[in-house]
Each structure stands twice: as C-alpha cells, then as structure tokens.
N, C-alpha and C positions, 0 to 999 in steps of 0.2 A: 762397613756400614757406619755412617755418622748418625748418631741418635741423640735425642734430647737428654738433658741432665737435670737432676732435681735441685741442685744448688750451685751457686757461684762462689768465687773466692777472690782474694786480691790478685792472684796470679792469673786466673781466668779472665778477670775484668781487664787486666793489662793487655791481654791478647785481644779481647773483644773490642776495646776502644780503637784498635787498629784495623781489625778485620774479623768478622764473625766466622768465616771459614777457618781462619787461623785458630780461633778459640775452639771451634768444634773439633779440629784435628788434635789440639792439645790435650783433650780429655779422652781420646780414643787410644787405649793401650796398644793396639795393633800398629799404630803409626810410629811408635817409638823406635822400631828397628830401622826406620828411614831417617832418623835424626842424628846428626853428629853433635854430641854434647860438647860443652866448652870447659876446658881445664880452668879457665878463670872463674866460672861458676862453681866448679868443684872446690876451689880455694875458699870461696865464700861459704860453701857447705861445711868445710872443715873448721872454718873460723866460728861458725854458728855453734857447732858441737863443742868446740873448745870453750867458748864463753858460757855455754850452758853447764859445762862440767865444773866450773868454778874451782880450778886447781889451786892448791896452796903454795906451790913453788914452781920454779922453772922446769925442774925434772919431771914433776907430775904433769905439767902443761905439755911438755915435749912428748910424753907418753900418750896423752890424750890426742894430740895432733897426729902423731904417727898412726894411732889406731884408727882415727877417722879416715886418713889417707889410705890405709890398707883396705878398709871396707869399700871405699870408692874405687880403688884399683881392682878389687875382686869383682865388683859389678861391671866395670868397664871391660874386663877380660872376657865376659860372656856376651858382649855386645859386638855385633859384626863391624860396626864403624868405630866405636870408641876404643877398641883394643889397640889401635895405633898409638894411643897415648899411655903406653904401659910404663914409661919412665917419667915420674913426676919431676925429676931434676931438670927436665927439658921444658917444663911448663913455664910460660912467661912469668917472671917475677917470683918463682916458687920460694927460693930461700929468703928473699926479702919479706914476703908476706908471712912466711913461717916465723921468722924472727919477730916481726912486729906483732903477730897474733899472740905468740907466747907472752911477750911483754905486756900486751893489753890484758890478757886473761889473768896474769899474776897481779897486775895492778888493780883489776876489778876485785879480785879476791881479798886484797888489802884495803878495799874501799876507794880505790882510785877512780872508778867510774860508777860506783854505786850511789849516786847522789839521790837523796831522798827529798821529795817535795810534797807539799800538802795537796790533797785532792780537793775536790769541789766542796764548798761549805755545806755542812749538814749531810754529807754522803758517807756511806759506810764503805770501808776499803774492801775491794775484792781480793780474793786470794791471788797472789802473784804466781808466776811460773815461767817456764821456758818451753816454747814450742808445744804448748797444750792446745789440743783441738777445742776451739770455741765455736759456738753457733749463735746466730741471731736471726731476726726477721722470720720467726717460725721455722727455723732450720734451713732457710733458703740462702743464707750467707754463712760461710764457714772459713776458718783460717787458723793458722798457728803462729801467733806473734813470737818473734825470737825471744823477747824478754818483756815482762811487764810486772808492775807492782802498783801500789796505791798512788804513786805519783807520776809515773812515766811509762810510755810504751816505747820500746827500743828495737830498731832494725839494724842488724849487723851486716856490714859489707866488707869484702876483702879490700876493696879500693873504692875511692870516689872518682868520678870522671874528671879529667883535666878540664879546667874552665875554658881553655882555648878550643876545645872540641866544639864543632858546630851543633852537635846534639846534646851537649852537656846539660843545658837547661831543661830539656825535655826528659832526660834521664832522671834528674833530681826531682822534677815534678812528678814522675812516676813513683818515686820513693814516698813523697808526701801523700799521694793518692792511696798507696798501699797502707800507710799508717792511719789515714782517716778511716779506712774500713776496719782496721784492727781496733781503733778506738771505739767504733760502734759495737764490735764484738765484746769488748771489755765492758763498755757502758751498760749493755743489757744484763751484765752480771750484777749490777747495782751501783757502780761508782765509775765515773768517767776519769781517765787519767788527765792530769793537767798539762802534760808536756809530751811532745812526740820528738824522738831523737833518731838520727842516723849516725852510727858509730862505725868508723873504719878501723881496720887492723893497725893503721899508722897512728891511731890516736885522734885523728880528726873527728870532730863532732859537728853535725848540723842539728839545730834545735829550733823548734817553734812551738808556741802555745797550741793546744788542741782547741779548735774552733768547732763546737758541737753542731751548729747549723750546717757548716760546710761538710762535716762528717756525715750527717744525716742525708744531705743532698747527694753525696757520693754513693752512699748505700742505695738510695732510691734509684740512681742512674744505673748502678750495677744490677739491681733486680729487674729494672725495665729492659736492660740489655739481655739479660738471661731469658726473659719472657719472649722477646722478639726473636732471639736465636732459636729457642725451642719451637716456637710457632712455625718458623720457616722449615726447620728440620722435620717436624711432624707431617708436613704436607708432602714430603718426598720430593722437594724441589731439586733442580740441578745444583750440584755443589758450587758451580761458578756463580750462582745467584747470591750466595752468601758472601762472596769475596769483595774486597775493596782494594783492588790492585793499584799500586803506585809506588813512587820512590820511597816514601816513608814506611808504608806497610810492608813492602816486599824487600827493602834494602838488606835487612839481616834476618829475614824470616827463616826459621829452621826447617820449614816445611816446603820450601820452594821446589825441591826436586820432584815432589809428587803432586804439586798444585797445578791443575789445568789452567786456572785463571791467570796464574803468573806467566805461563808460557804464551798464552793468548795475548796478554798485555805486552810482552816483549816483542811479539811478531807485529802487533799493531803499532808499536812505538819502537822502531828499529834503533833508536839512539838513546835508550834510557840510561841515566847515570846511576850505576849501582856501586855501592861501597865495596862489595865483593862480587866480582863479575860472574855471570852465569851465561851459558850458551848451549844451544842444541846444534847437532851436526851429524854428519854421516861418517862412519868409520871407513877409511880407505885401505889401510893395511896396518900391520903390527910388526915392529922390529924387536926381536928379542935382545936382551942385554947379555953382558958377558958373565955376570955373577949369578944368574938364575933368579934374581929378584927384580932387578931393574929391567924395564922394557919401555918402548915408546909406542904410542898410538898416533897414527897419522890421520887427521880428521879434516873434513871440509865443514866449517861452521857457517851458520846463517846469522843475520843480524849484524850489529855493529862490530862484534869481535871476529867476524869472518871476513871483513873487508880486505885484510892484508893477504888473502889467499889461503891455500891449504896450510895447516899447522901441524906441528909435532909436539905432543905432550909427553914428557918423561914421567913415568909412574913407577911405583914399587908395589909388588904384590903384597909385601908385609904392611904397607900403609894403605894403598888404594884398592886392594883386592886384585884378583886375577881375571883380567879381561881377555887373556890371550886366546881363549877358545871361541871368541866371537867371530862371526863371518864378516867379510867385507860387505859393506852396504848396510850393516846394522846401524840403527839410529841411537845416538848417545845424548845424554844430558850431563853437562859439566856444571857443578855449582861450587861456590866458595873458592874460586880460583884467584890468582893474582894477575895483575896486568904488567907486562914487560914495557920498557921504555919505547919499544917499536910498535906498541899497540896490540901485540899478540898475547895470548894467555900463557900462563905458567902455573904448573901444579905445585902446591906446597903441602905441608902436613895436614892442613885442614880441607884440602880439595877432595871432593867426592865425584866419581864418574859412574854413571849408571847406564845400563842398556834400557832403552825405552820399552823393550819387550817385557821387562820384569816390573815395570811401574804399575801399582795397583789402581784400579778404577775406584774413584770416590763416589759413593752413592749415599743419599740421604733418606731417612725414613724413621718411623717409630718402631720400637721393639715389640 
C-alpha cells in the first residue's frame, strides 16, 4: 500500500521531480526488497561517514573506512538482491575511492578542507554538525546535511560525473537543488550559510554562493510536490496515475521491476532507448550448468530486445537467484541488463530477473 507521508526531504524531492510514483515507492519500506542498491552509492556512504569522523591520521581514517564498509556489507548480506555484492574489492573504483577518501579525510582534519567563511551580516551562527536531522517549514521539510557550519554547507560525493556524460549537467543540478534545501533547513535555525559546496573523494570541489530566494523557491516547490503527491495517494488512485514514464524518469529508476506504468510505457513505445535495457518475456526452458551455480534461461522477449528471436541468458544462482524451479511458460521481467553487439541481452552482476507471478500489486490509499 502506497500512503501519504508527513514530510519531504532532498532525496524524496529528487525522486518527485522525475515521477511521483517513484517518490511514493521510495518511502515505502516494503519496496526495498525489490531494489538492487548500488555499490557506487555505498562508496559515497562510506565517504560521508569517514568525513564525519574527522580522523587524525591515515591509520585512523583507514579504520573508520573499513568499519563503514563492514556495516554496509552486513546490511547487504541480509538483502536478497544486494548479497551478490559481498566482495567490495570488485566494486567499481573501490581502491581508488578508498585511497582518495582517506587522503581527503586526513586533509580535512588538518584544515585542508575546513575553510571558514563569514555568514550573513548580522546573523548568529548556527551550531554546525554532520548528518544532523534538521527540519523546516513546520516540520514538513527534513534532511541531514553531510556537513555544515557558520559559513558553508557541504555535500560529499565519492565521485563527480564525467563532464562528457550526457546527463552530467542534470546530475550536478540535482546536487545544487539538494544543497538549496539543506540551506533552508540550516537557515531556519537562525543563520544562512554563505556557500554551498560539493566535495568529491578525489579532492575536486564545486562551489557556489547560497542564493536565498532560489533556496526558498526550491523549498516551496518541494512542499507543493509533497501536497500534490499526498492528495493523489489519499484518493486511492491507480498507481499508474502517479507515474511520469519516459526515457529520463525510467532510464535508471530502481523501481522499474515492479512499476506497472514502466512496462505499459515499454509496450506502447516498442523502441525506447534505455541506458540499462529491460524486457518482459516468456520462459521457454532452462538449461542447468556444470558447476551447480551457472544455468541458462531460454526466453522469448517482447519489444525491441526480442526482435532477434529467442534468447538465452546465462545466470548464476549466487548472483541472480535460483529460477530453475519455474515452469515453462512463466512470464519473466529482466531489468538492468546489458546489450550485446548483436542486439541481444546479456546478464551481468547488476541484472535482476523476476517471475511476474511474484511481483506485488501497487495500491494507493490513506492509512
């Protein structure tokens, strides 16, 4: 059941700007078991915790990093999809981010990134902090800034997007929108920060002055979006009515496996360009592998990825789960696949395959 929520946050607002259904799914704890989380995001989480710990030397920083990673792995081991990422050494860029994060944290402890700037004239400095829960707009806006003090609000990222990426500008714009809301949260404490910064583990820094009218407007939009989503949810509308399917909203949506609007959009637009391909199809047969872990599912897919005829996806029980008990004719959903040069799909470590029989129905309503 998707239900209204009392407050919004920078993260919820980032989902809501793309799709209200995506936002509603993001705040439902039951949905989490259907989401494959990203090791790249986990590296950012570890970096946040390391910077908040303010280690005095590289040995202490390494210990804080390893402790943060151990907690992430413990949580992942209890998640039916995330357990596949049990070895952090195989995460993209793990050692590079670790090295850079440790260096950045030690540099911060020595004053390397702890730049102090004056706040607004005549303002009293708020108490600083790391990941403190702050609220504003009568409690309807909440968030945990990575770091803030009397001069600046800082968001830590494991990496910054490569400028050549087509979506690099929109990603960075999302960072600034997030920081605008954090500035409002801090400002309601009594003093607005003068500067907003994005700091990467590499030492790269993006910085711009805090524009109070722009921040207030961002908060107004976030609250309006919350009201609109809550009103729709409280009426018990069809979940698809909340959705805004399209290339941008659906391209990397973590909820596409269970989203009815996404699959309807795919069927209505048989040639959508997806950054990470997804497809529905019928299970034809299963070929067991030689090692007891590897197996192949032979499927007939619909839409653009089924044009080449029946396909075989090589899967591993330890990564993709055990589908060998499914009967021929079962309907499957494949998400986050890779595209081979011949136009057929290939499963990798991030690919998820589900039986449609297990997909939950999404219903809206008030509690």
